[in-house]
C-alpha positions as CSV (number, residue, x, y, z in Angstrom):
1,M,52.1,30.8,-28.3
2,M,53.5,28.1,-30.6
3,M,53.1,30.4,-33.6
4,M,54.9,33.2,-31.8
5,I,57.9,30.9,-30.9
6,L,58.0,29.6,-34.5
7,C,57.9,33.2,-35.9
8,F,60.8,34.2,-33.7
9,S,62.7,31.0,-34.7
10,L,62.2,31.8,-38.4
11,T,63.3,35.4,-37.9
12,T,66.6,34.2,-36.5
13,L,67.2,32.2,-39.7
14,G,67.3,35.4,-41.7
15,L,64.0,34.9,-43.7
16,T,62.1,37.9,-45.0
17,A,58.8,39.0,-43.5
18,F,56.9,37.7,-46.6
19,G,58.6,34.3,-46.4
20,I,57.8,34.0,-42.8
21,A,54.1,34.9,-43.5
22,V,53.9,32.2,-46.3
23,I,55.3,29.6,-43.9
24,L,52.9,30.6,-41.1
25,V,49.9,30.6,-43.5
26,T,50.9,27.1,-44.8
27,I,51.2,25.8,-41.2
28,F,47.9,27.3,-40.3
29,L,46.2,25.7,-43.3
30,I,47.6,22.3,-42.3
31,F,46.3,22.6,-38.7
32,Y,43.0,24.0,-40.0
33,S,42.5,21.0,-42.4
34,T,43.3,18.6,-39.6
35,R,40.9,20.2,-37.2
36,I,38.1,20.2,-39.8
37,F,38.7,16.5,-40.5
38,R,38.5,15.7,-36.8
39,I,35.3,17.7,-36.3
40,Y,33.8,16.0,-39.3
41,R,34.6,12.5,-38.0
42,L,33.2,13.5,-34.6
43,F,29.8,14.6,-35.8
44,T,29.4,12.0,-38.6
45,G,30.8,9.1,-36.8
46,K,29.3,9.4,-33.3
47,A,26.3,11.7,-33.9
48,R,24.4,10.6,-37.0
49,R,21.3,12.5,-36.0
50,I,20.0,15.5,-37.9
51,T,21.4,17.8,-35.2
52,G,24.9,16.4,-35.8
53,H,24.7,17.2,-39.6
54,I,23.4,20.7,-38.9
55,V,26.3,21.3,-36.5
56,I,28.9,20.1,-39.0
57,N,27.4,22.4,-41.7
58,L,27.5,25.4,-39.3
59,V,31.0,24.6,-38.1
60,L,32.3,24.3,-41.7
61,Y,30.6,27.6,-42.7
62,L,32.0,29.5,-39.6
63,Y,35.4,28.0,-40.0
64,G,35.4,28.9,-43.7
65,G,34.5,32.5,-42.9
66,H,37.2,32.6,-40.2
67,L,39.8,31.1,-42.6
68,F,39.1,33.3,-45.6
69,G,38.8,36.4,-43.5
70,G,42.2,35.7,-42.0
71,I,43.8,35.0,-45.4
72,W,42.2,38.1,-46.8
73,Y,43.7,40.2,-43.9
74,A,47.2,38.6,-44.4
75,F,47.1,39.4,-48.2
76,A,45.9,42.9,-47.4
77,A,48.8,43.3,-45.0
78,K,51.2,42.0,-47.7
79,K,49.7,44.5,-50.1
80,K,50.5,47.2,-47.6
81,F,54.0,45.9,-47.1
82,D,54.6,45.8,-50.9
83,C,53.5,49.4,-51.1
84,W,55.9,50.3,-48.4
85,K,58.7,48.4,-50.1
86,K,58.0,50.1,-53.4
87,A,58.0,53.6,-51.7
88,C,61.2,52.7,-49.9
89,D,62.9,51.6,-53.1
90,E,62.0,54.9,-54.7
91,D,63.5,57.0,-51.9
92,K,67.3,56.9,-51.3
93,R,66.8,57.8,-47.6
94,C,64.9,54.6,-46.9
95,Q,66.7,51.5,-45.5
96,M,64.9,48.1,-45.2
97,D,65.7,47.7,-41.6
98,E,63.2,46.5,-39.0
99,N,64.5,49.1,-36.5
100,Y,64.3,52.0,-38.9
101,C,61.0,53.9,-39.3
102,F,59.8,56.5,-41.8
103,T,56.8,58.7,-41.8
104,F,56.6,59.3,-45.6
105,L,55.6,55.7,-46.4
106,N,52.0,56.3,-45.5
107,D,52.0,59.4,-47.6
108,D,53.0,57.4,-50.7
109,C,50.7,54.4,-49.8
110,Q,47.2,56.0,-49.8
111,T,44.6,54.3,-47.7
112,K,41.9,55.4,-50.1
113,T,42.1,55.2,-53.9
114,D,40.0,56.5,-56.7
115,S,36.7,54.8,-57.0
116,K,37.4,54.0,-60.7
117,S,40.8,52.5,-59.9
118,N,41.0,48.8,-59.3
119,E,44.6,48.7,-58.1
120,L,43.8,47.4,-54.7
121,G,41.3,44.9,-55.9
122,I,39.5,43.0,-53.2
123,F,41.7,44.6,-50.6
124,K,40.3,48.1,-51.2
125,D,37.9,47.6,-48.3
126,A,40.7,46.7,-46.0
127,F,42.7,49.9,-46.8
128,E,39.6,52.2,-46.6
129,S,38.5,50.7,-43.2
130,G,42.0,51.0,-41.8
131,I,42.2,47.5,-40.3
132,V,45.6,47.0,-41.8
133,E,46.9,50.0,-39.9
134,V,48.8,49.1,-36.7
135,H,47.2,51.4,-34.2
136,N,43.8,52.4,-35.8
137,K,41.9,49.3,-34.7
138,S,42.0,46.9,-31.8
139,F,42.6,43.2,-32.2
140,L,38.9,42.3,-31.5
141,E,37.7,44.9,-34.1
142,K,40.0,43.5,-36.7
143,L,39.0,39.9,-35.9
144,L,35.3,40.6,-36.2
145,Y,35.7,42.7,-39.3
146,C,37.7,39.9,-41.1
147,F,35.2,37.3,-39.9
148,R,32.3,39.3,-41.2
149,W,34.0,39.7,-44.5
150,G,34.6,36.0,-44.9
151,L,31.0,35.0,-44.0
152,Q,29.5,37.7,-46.2
153,N,31.5,36.7,-49.3
154,L,31.0,33.0,-48.7
155,S,27.2,33.4,-48.5
156,G,27.3,35.5,-51.7
157,F,29.7,33.1,-53.5
158,G,32.1,36.0,-53.9
159,Q,29.8,37.9,-56.3
160,N,30.7,41.3,-54.9
161,L,34.4,40.7,-55.1
162,E,36.3,42.7,-57.9
163,P,39.9,41.5,-58.0
164,S,42.7,43.2,-59.8
165,S,44.9,41.5,-62.4
166,N,47.1,39.9,-59.7
167,F,47.3,36.1,-60.1
168,L,47.1,35.2,-56.4
169,E,44.2,37.5,-55.8
170,N,42.2,36.0,-58.6
171,A,43.1,32.5,-57.4
172,F,41.9,33.5,-53.9
173,V,38.6,34.7,-55.3
174,I,38.2,31.4,-57.2
175,V,38.8,29.4,-54.1
176,I,36.2,31.4,-52.2
177,V,33.6,30.8,-55.0
178,I,34.3,27.1,-55.1
179,Y,34.2,26.7,-51.4
180,G,30.9,28.6,-51.2
181,V,29.3,26.5,-54.0
182,V,30.6,23.3,-52.4
183,M,29.2,24.3,-49.0
184,F,25.8,25.2,-50.5
185,T,25.7,21.9,-52.4
186,F,26.7,20.0,-49.3
187,F,23.9,21.8,-47.4
188,I,21.3,21.1,-50.0
189,G,22.3,17.4,-50.1
190,N,22.1,17.1,-46.3
191,M,18.8,18.9,-46.2
192,Q,17.4,16.3,-48.7
193,M,18.8,13.6,-46.5
194,Y,17.3,15.3,-43.4
195,I,13.9,15.5,-45.0
196,K,14.1,11.9,-46.2
197,D,15.1,10.6,-42.8
198,A,12.6,12.7,-41.0
199,T,9.8,11.5,-43.3
200,K,10.9,7.9,-42.9
201,K,10.9,8.2,-39.1
202,W,7.6,9.9,-39.1
203,K,6.0,7.2,-41.3
204,E,7.5,4.5,-39.0
205,K,6.2,6.2,-35.9
206,K,2.8,6.7,-37.6
207,L,2.6,3.0,-38.6
208,E,3.6,1.9,-35.1
209,K,0.9,4.0,-33.6
210,E,-1.7,2.7,-36.1
211,E,-0.6,-0.9,-35.3
212,K,-0.9,-0.2,-31.6
213,Q,-4.4,1.3,-32.0
214,Q,-5.5,-1.7,-34.1
215,E,-4.1,-4.1,-31.5
216,I,-6.1,-2.4,-28.8
217,L,-9.2,-2.6,-31.0
218,E,-8.7,-6.2,-31.8
219,K,-8.4,-7.1,-28.1
220,W,-12.0,-6.0,-27.7
221,L,-13.8,-9.4,-27.7
222,P,-17.0,-8.4,-29.6
223,F,-14.8,-7.0,-32.4
224,R,-13.6,-10.5,-33.2
225,K,-17.2,-11.7,-33.7
226,L,-17.7,-9.2,-36.5
227,S,-17.3,-10.1,-40.1
228,E,-14.0,-9.3,-41.9
229,K,-15.8,-6.6,-43.9
230,L,-17.0,-4.8,-40.9
231,Q,-13.6,-5.1,-39.2
232,K,-12.0,-3.6,-42.2
233,C,-14.5,-0.7,-42.3
234,I,-13.9,0.1,-38.6
235,K,-10.1,0.1,-39.1
236,E,-10.3,2.3,-42.1
237,H,-12.6,4.7,-40.3
238,Q,-10.2,4.6,-37.3
239,L,-7.2,5.6,-39.4
240,K,-9.1,8.2,-41.3
241,N,-10.4,10.0,-38.2
242,K,-7.2,9.3,-36.2
243,W,-8.8,7.8,-33.1
244,K,-6.7,7.6,-30.0
245,L,-7.5,4.4,-28.0
246,K,-5.9,4.0,-24.6
247,G,-6.3,0.7,-22.7
248,D,-9.8,-0.8,-23.1
249,V,-12.1,0.2,-25.9
250,D,-14.9,2.6,-25.0
251,V,-17.8,1.1,-26.8
252,A,-20.1,4.1,-26.4
253,N,-17.6,6.4,-27.9
254,L,-16.6,3.8,-30.5
255,L,-20.1,3.6,-32.0
256,S,-20.7,7.3,-31.7
257,N,-17.6,8.1,-33.8
258,L,-18.8,5.7,-36.5
259,P,-21.3,6.6,-39.2
260,T,-24.9,5.7,-38.4
261,D,-25.1,2.9,-41.0
262,L,-21.9,1.3,-39.9
263,G,-22.9,1.5,-36.2
264,N,-26.2,-0.1,-37.0
265,N,-24.5,-2.9,-38.9
266,I,-22.3,-3.6,-35.9
267,K,-25.2,-3.8,-33.5
268,R,-27.1,-6.1,-35.9
269,E,-24.2,-8.6,-36.2
270,L,-23.7,-8.6,-32.4
271,C,-27.3,-8.7,-31.2
272,L,-29.5,-10.0,-33.9
273,D,-28.8,-13.7,-33.2
274,L,-29.3,-13.1,-29.5
275,L,-32.7,-11.7,-30.1
276,R,-33.7,-14.6,-32.4
277,N,-32.9,-17.0,-29.5
278,V,-35.4,-15.4,-27.3
279,G,-38.7,-17.4,-27.4
280,R,-41.0,-14.4,-27.5
281,F,-39.0,-12.8,-30.4
282,R,-39.1,-15.9,-32.7
283,S,-42.5,-14.9,-34.0
284,W,-41.3,-11.4,-34.8
285,S,-40.4,-10.5,-38.4
286,E,-36.8,-9.8,-39.4
287,V,-37.6,-6.2,-40.1
288,T,-38.8,-5.7,-36.5
289,L,-35.8,-7.4,-35.0
290,V,-33.5,-5.2,-37.1
291,H,-35.4,-2.2,-35.9
292,V,-34.9,-3.3,-32.3
293,C,-31.1,-3.7,-32.9
294,D,-30.9,-0.2,-34.4
295,R,-32.5,1.2,-31.2
296,L,-29.9,-0.5,-29.0
297,K,-27.4,1.7,-27.2
298,P,-24.0,0.3,-26.0
299,V,-23.5,0.6,-22.2
300,V,-20.6,-0.7,-20.1
301,H,-21.2,-1.6,-16.5
302,P,-18.1,-1.9,-14.3
303,E,-17.5,-5.0,-12.3
304,P,-19.2,-4.7,-8.9
305,V,-17.0,-4.2,-5.9
306,V,-17.4,-6.4,-2.8
307,H,-18.9,-4.5,0.2
308,A,-20.0,-1.7,-2.1
309,K,-23.4,-0.1,-1.8
310,P,-26.2,-1.7,-3.8
311,D,-26.8,1.6,-5.6
312,S,-23.3,1.7,-7.2
313,N,-23.2,0.4,-10.8
314,S,-26.7,-0.9,-10.5
315,I,-28.8,-1.6,-13.7
316,V,-32.2,-1.7,-12.0
317,H,-33.6,-1.6,-8.5
318,K,-36.3,-3.9,-7.2
319,G,-39.7,-2.3,-7.3
320,E,-38.8,0.4,-9.8
321,P,-40.5,0.5,-13.2
322,I,-38.5,-0.9,-16.1
323,D,-38.0,1.5,-19.0
324,E,-35.3,-0.4,-20.9
325,M,-34.1,-3.9,-21.9
326,S,-30.5,-5.0,-21.4
327,I,-28.8,-7.5,-23.7
328,V,-25.6,-8.9,-22.1
329,L,-22.9,-9.6,-24.6
330,L,-20.0,-10.2,-22.2
331,G,-19.8,-10.8,-18.4
332,K,-22.2,-12.0,-15.8
333,L,-25.3,-10.4,-14.3
334,C,-25.2,-10.3,-10.5
335,T,-28.1,-9.8,-8.1
336,F,-27.9,-7.9,-4.8
337,S,-30.2,-7.7,-1.9
338,S,-30.3,-5.2,0.9
339,Q,-29.1,-7.9,3.4
340,D,-26.1,-9.3,1.6
341,T,-23.0,-8.1,-0.2
342,G,-23.8,-9.7,-3.5
343,S,-24.1,-12.9,-5.4
344,T,-22.9,-14.1,-8.7
345,S,-25.9,-16.3,-9.2
346,N,-27.7,-15.8,-12.5
347,V,-31.2,-14.2,-12.6
348,S,-33.9,-16.8,-12.3
349,R,-35.8,-17.9,-15.4
350,E,-39.1,-16.7,-13.9
351,S,-37.6,-13.3,-13.2
352,R,-36.3,-13.1,-16.8
353,K,-39.7,-13.9,-18.2
354,D,-41.3,-11.2,-16.1
355,L,-38.7,-8.7,-17.1
356,L,-39.0,-9.7,-20.8
357,K,-42.8,-9.3,-20.7
358,E,-42.5,-5.8,-19.3
359,A,-39.8,-4.9,-21.9
360,I,-42.0,-6.2,-24.7
361,D,-45.0,-4.2,-23.5
362,L,-42.8,-1.2,-23.3
363,F,-41.5,-1.7,-26.9
364,N,-45.1,-2.1,-28.1
365,E,-46.0,1.2,-26.6
366,L,-43.0,2.8,-28.4
C-alpha cells in the first residue's frame, strides 16, 4: 500500500516510468537490506543453536531468490518498455501518452526471437514465457515464475545465464554469481561450525555418561578393595563394551560381562584372603585355594523384609542338604525360625563349623 501511494506521488511530480521504477527498486533494496539485517540479528543473537543457523541460511537463500527474481522481472519489463518506446519513435502516429494505446507495438516487439540471436540476453525467457505481458499471466503465476528463476540461477551460480552486451545486464549477472558464491561459502563455513559444535557436544555428553558410569561403579564397595590395576582394567572394559549401569551394580552381570581371566582375578582378590582366614583352609595349598576362588559365583541376596515369609530370599532351609558354600563379603547373615519373624543375630560358631565341614566334604567330592 505504501509503495502504491509513493508511486502515485512520484507520478504527480512528472517523472518518467523508468525513473519511478528506479526509485522504487532503490527503496525496495533499502527495505530488503534492513529486513535481512534484522533477521540475521534475530537468529544469531538469540538463537545460537544449529537450527538457528540453518534457518538464517534458508531465509537468506529464499530472500535472494525472491529479490533477484523481482529485479529480473523489473528489468524484463523495462526491456519491453524500451522496445515499445523504440517502436513508437519510429512511427509518426505514436504519441508517448499514458492514455493513448496502440496495437502495432506488440507486432514490432516480438515475444520470441531467433535462437541464434542474443538481443534479449537473460530476459529471453521472460519474453518467451509471456510473464511480461499484462493479461497473459496472473499475479501468482508471475510471482512463482520469477521466484523459481531466482532460486534456480542462485543455486547454479548463474552458469546458464547468457547476457547481452548491455552494461546493467552484465552487472546484474555478476551480482547473482557473487551472491551465489558467498551464500555457498557461508553455508560451507556454517556446516563446518555445525559439525564441530555437534562433535564437541557429543564428546562432552559421552564423557559425562562415562564419568557417571564410573561413579556408579566406584560406589560399589568391593570395587574399592581391588587393586588399581584391576580397577583400571574394569573401567577400560566398561568403556570398550559400553556398559549401562543404573543405580546399584549388578555383580552377577558385571562378572559375566568381563573376560574369564579378569573375572577370576577379581574373585581371587576379594575372596582369597577370606579363605585363608578359615582354620580348615590354612593347610590347603595356594593352588587349591585359587581353584576354589575361580569356582565361586557372585550372588546378591536382598535385605530380608520384616513379617515376610521365611522362604523369601532364603539361602538355605533347616534340614535340607547343603550343596554350596556362601562367602559373605558385605552385609549380615540373618537366621529365621518358623515361630518368629527374624533375628539379626549371627550364626553360631558350632553351626558354622558344621556347615563348613559339610561344604568341605562336598568340595572333596567335586
